[in-house]
TIVO-2410 file (N, C-alpha, C; in nm, 3 decimals):
# residues 59
REC num residu      c1      c2      c3 atome chaine
REC   1      M  10.330  -0.098  10.183     N      A
REC   1      M  10.206  -0.154  10.233    CA      A
REC   1      M  10.155  -0.257  10.133     C      A
REC   2      K  10.108  -0.370  10.182     N      A
REC   2      K  10.057  -0.473  10.094    CA      A
REC   2      K   9.924  -0.431  10.031     C      A
REC   3      M   9.897  -0.488   9.915     N      A
REC   3      M   9.773  -0.455   9.844    CA      A
REC   3      M   9.650  -0.497   9.926     C      A
REC   4      T   9.655  -0.610   9.995     N      A
REC   4      T   9.540  -0.653  10.074    CA      A
REC   4      T   9.515  -0.558  10.190     C      A
REC   5      T   9.622  -0.506  10.248     N      A
REC   5      T   9.606  -0.410  10.357    CA      A
REC   5      T   9.545  -0.281  10.304     C      A
REC   6      L   9.590  -0.237  10.189     N      A
REC   6      L   9.533  -0.117  10.127    CA      A
REC   6      L   9.386  -0.137  10.094     C      A
REC   7      K   9.354  -0.252  10.040     N      A
REC   7      K   9.215  -0.282  10.004    CA      A
REC   7      K   9.128  -0.284  10.129     C      A
REC   8      T   9.176  -0.346  10.235     N      A
REC   8      T   9.101  -0.351  10.360    CA      A
REC   8      T   9.081  -0.211  10.418     C      A
REC   9      L   9.185  -0.132  10.416     N      A
REC   9      L   9.176   0.005  10.464    CA      A
REC   9      L   9.076   0.085  10.382     C      A
REC  10      W   9.085   0.075  10.251     N      A
REC  10      W   8.993   0.148  10.163    CA      A
REC  10      W   8.848   0.107  10.187     C      A
REC  11      R   8.823  -0.023  10.202     N      A
REC  11      R   8.686  -0.071  10.223    CA      A
REC  11      R   8.631  -0.023  10.357     C      A
REC  12      S   8.716  -0.016  10.458     N      A
REC  12      S   8.668   0.031  10.588    CA      A
REC  12      S   8.642   0.182  10.587     C      A
REC  13      L   8.721   0.256  10.511     N      A
REC  13      L   8.703   0.400  10.504    CA      A
REC  13      L   8.582   0.441  10.422     C      A
REC  14      N   8.554   0.370  10.314     N      A
REC  14      N   8.441   0.411  10.229    CA      A
REC  14      N   8.309   0.345  10.269     C      A
REC  15      G   8.310   0.260  10.372     N      A
REC  15      G   8.186   0.201  10.422    CA      A
REC  15      G   8.147   0.072  10.355     C      A
REC  16      D   8.227   0.025  10.261     N      A
REC  16      D   8.194  -0.097  10.188    CA      A
REC  16      D   8.196  -0.220  10.278     C      A
REC  17      A   8.277  -0.221  10.381     N      A
REC  17      A   8.287  -0.335  10.471    CA      A
REC  17      A   8.171  -0.340  10.571     C      A
REC  18      A   8.090  -0.237  10.576     N      A
REC  18      A   7.980  -0.231  10.672    CA      A
REC  18      A   7.881  -0.345  10.649     C      A
REC  19      Y   7.853  -0.379  10.526     N      A
REC  19      Y   7.757  -0.487  10.499    CA      A
REC  19      Y   7.811  -0.621  10.548     C      A
REC  20      E   7.940  -0.646  10.531     N      A
REC  20      E   7.998  -0.770  10.581    CA      A
REC  20      E   7.993  -0.775  10.734     C      A
REC  21      R   8.017  -0.661  10.799     N      A
REC  21      R   8.005  -0.656  10.946    CA      A
REC  21      R   7.861  -0.681  10.988     C      A
REC  22      Y   7.766  -0.625  10.915     N      A
REC  22      Y   7.624  -0.648  10.944    CA      A
REC  22      Y   7.591  -0.796  10.932     C      A
REC  23      L   7.638  -0.862  10.826     N      A
REC  23      L   7.609  -1.004  10.809    CA      A
REC  23      L   7.670  -1.088  10.920     C      A
REC  24      Q   7.791  -1.054  10.963     N      A
REC  24      Q   7.854  -1.126  11.074    CA      A
REC  24      Q   7.773  -1.107  11.202     C      A
REC  25      H   7.728  -0.985  11.228     N      A
REC  25      H   7.646  -0.958  11.346    CA      A
REC  25      H   7.514  -1.035  11.337     C      A
REC  26      W   7.451  -1.029  11.222     N      A
REC  26      W   7.322  -1.098  11.204    CA      A
REC  26      W   7.338  -1.248  11.227     C      A
REC  27      Q   7.444  -1.306  11.172     N      A
REC  27      Q   7.467  -1.449  11.186    CA      A
REC  27      Q   7.488  -1.488  11.332     C      A
REC  28      S   7.560  -1.407  11.406     N      A
REC  28      S   7.589  -1.443  11.545    CA      A
REC  28      S   7.477  -1.408  11.642     C      A
REC  29      H   7.389  -1.313  11.609     N      A
REC  29      H   7.286  -1.271  11.703    CA      A
REC  29      H   7.142  -1.299  11.659     C      A
REC  30      H   7.118  -1.314  11.530     N      A
REC  30      H   6.980  -1.322  11.482    CA      A
REC  30      H   6.952  -1.441  11.390     C      A
REC  31      S   7.043  -1.532  11.377     N      A
REC  31      S   7.027  -1.640  11.280    CA      A
REC  31      S   6.915  -1.737  11.318     C      A
REC  32      D   6.875  -1.739  11.443     N      A
REC  32      D   6.767  -1.829  11.484    CA      A
REC  32      D   6.629  -1.769  11.460     C      A
REC  33      E   6.622  -1.646  11.415     N      A
REC  33      E   6.495  -1.580  11.385    CA      A
REC  33      E   6.446  -1.623  11.247     C      A
REC  34      P   6.315  -1.619  11.225     N      A
REC  34      P   6.261  -1.665  11.095    CA      A
REC  34      P   6.288  -1.571  10.978     C      A
REC  35      T   6.332  -1.449  11.003     N      A
REC  35      T   6.357  -1.354  10.895    CA      A
REC  35      T   6.499  -1.370  10.841     C      A
REC  36      A   6.517  -1.330  10.719     N      A
REC  36      A   6.649  -1.334  10.654    CA      A
REC  36      A   6.717  -1.199  10.672     C      A
REC  37      P   6.849  -1.195  10.660     N      A
REC  37      P   6.917  -1.066  10.669    CA      A
REC  37      P   6.881  -0.978  10.549     C      A
REC  38      L   6.902  -0.849  10.564     N      A
REC  38      L   6.875  -0.756  10.455    CA      A
REC  38      L   6.968  -0.782  10.338     C      A
REC  39      S   6.920  -0.753  10.219     N      A
REC  39      S   7.007  -0.758  10.102    CA      A
REC  39      S   7.103  -0.641  10.110     C      A
REC  40      R   7.208  -0.644  10.030     N      A
REC  40      R   7.306  -0.534  10.029    CA      A
REC  40      R   7.235  -0.402   9.996     C      A
REC  41      K   7.147  -0.404   9.897     N      A
REC  41      K   7.076  -0.282   9.856    CA      A
REC  41      K   6.987  -0.231   9.968     C      A
REC  42      A   6.912  -0.320  10.032     N      A
REC  42      A   6.823  -0.279  10.141    CA      A
REC  42      A   6.902  -0.229  10.262     C      A
REC  43      F   7.017  -0.293  10.290     N      A
REC  43      F   7.101  -0.250  10.400    CA      A
REC  43      F   7.149  -0.108  10.380     C      A
REC  44      F   7.202  -0.077  10.261     N      A
REC  44      F   7.253   0.057  10.237    CA      A
REC  44      F   7.141   0.161  10.231     C      A
REC  45      A   7.023   0.121  10.185     N      A
REC  45      A   6.908   0.214  10.188    CA      A
REC  45      A   6.870   0.245  10.333     C      A
REC  46      A   6.867   0.144  10.418     N      A
REC  46      A   6.834   0.165  10.559    CA      A
REC  46      A   6.940   0.250  10.629     C      A
REC  47      E   7.066   0.227  10.598     N      A
REC  47      E   7.174   0.306  10.657    CA      A
REC  47      E   7.166   0.452  10.613     C      A
REC  48      T   7.133   0.475  10.488     N      A
REC  48      T   7.118   0.612  10.439    CA      A
REC  48      T   7.004   0.682  10.512     C      A
REC  49      Q   6.892   0.612  10.528     N      A
REC  49      Q   6.779   0.670  10.602    CA      A
REC  49      Q   6.818   0.699  10.746     C      A
REC  50      R   6.888   0.608  10.810     N      A
REC  50      R   6.929   0.626  10.949    CA      A
REC  50      R   7.022   0.746  10.964     C      A
REC  51      K   7.112   0.762  10.869     N      A
REC  51      K   7.210   0.872  10.879    CA      A
REC  51      K   7.147   1.008  10.855     C      A
REC  52      W   7.052   1.018  10.763     N      A
REC  52      W   7.006   1.147  10.717    CA      A
REC  52      W   6.868   1.188  10.769     C      A
REC  53      N   6.796   1.100  10.835     N      A
REC  53      N   6.665   1.138  10.890    CA      A
REC  53      N   6.681   1.189  11.032     C      A
REC  54      G   6.593   1.277  11.070     N      A
REC  54      G   6.597   1.332  11.205    CA      A
REC  54      G   6.677   1.461  11.212     C      A
REC  55      I   6.685   1.514  11.330     N      A
REC  55      I   6.756   1.640  11.351    CA      A
REC  55      I   6.906   1.611  11.360     C      A
REC  56      K   6.984   1.680  11.281     N      A
REC  56      K   7.129   1.662  11.279    CA      A
REC  56      K   7.194   1.798  11.303     C      A
REC  57      R   7.207   1.832  11.428     N      A
REC  57      R   7.275   1.957  11.461    CA      A
REC  57      R   7.338   1.943  11.601     C      A
REC  58      C   7.427   2.030  11.630     N      A
REC  58      C   7.498   2.020  11.756    CA      A
REC  58      C   7.424   2.081  11.873     C      A
REC  59      C   7.335   2.176  11.850     N      A
REC  59      C   7.271   2.246  11.962    CA      A
REC  59      C   7.120   2.242  11.953     C      A
***
């Protein structure tokens, strides 16, 4: 396996590529809005809040 493929796989598995996906989405859907995209730090803080707040159970 090539090193770039391994790096891409690792980044997708550990969530590091999520910020780049967010920026691509923001650029294509929200770039005409007056607000700027979240910083990397703010993005990961918001994602952590989204994942861990609220009820998290199956039943």
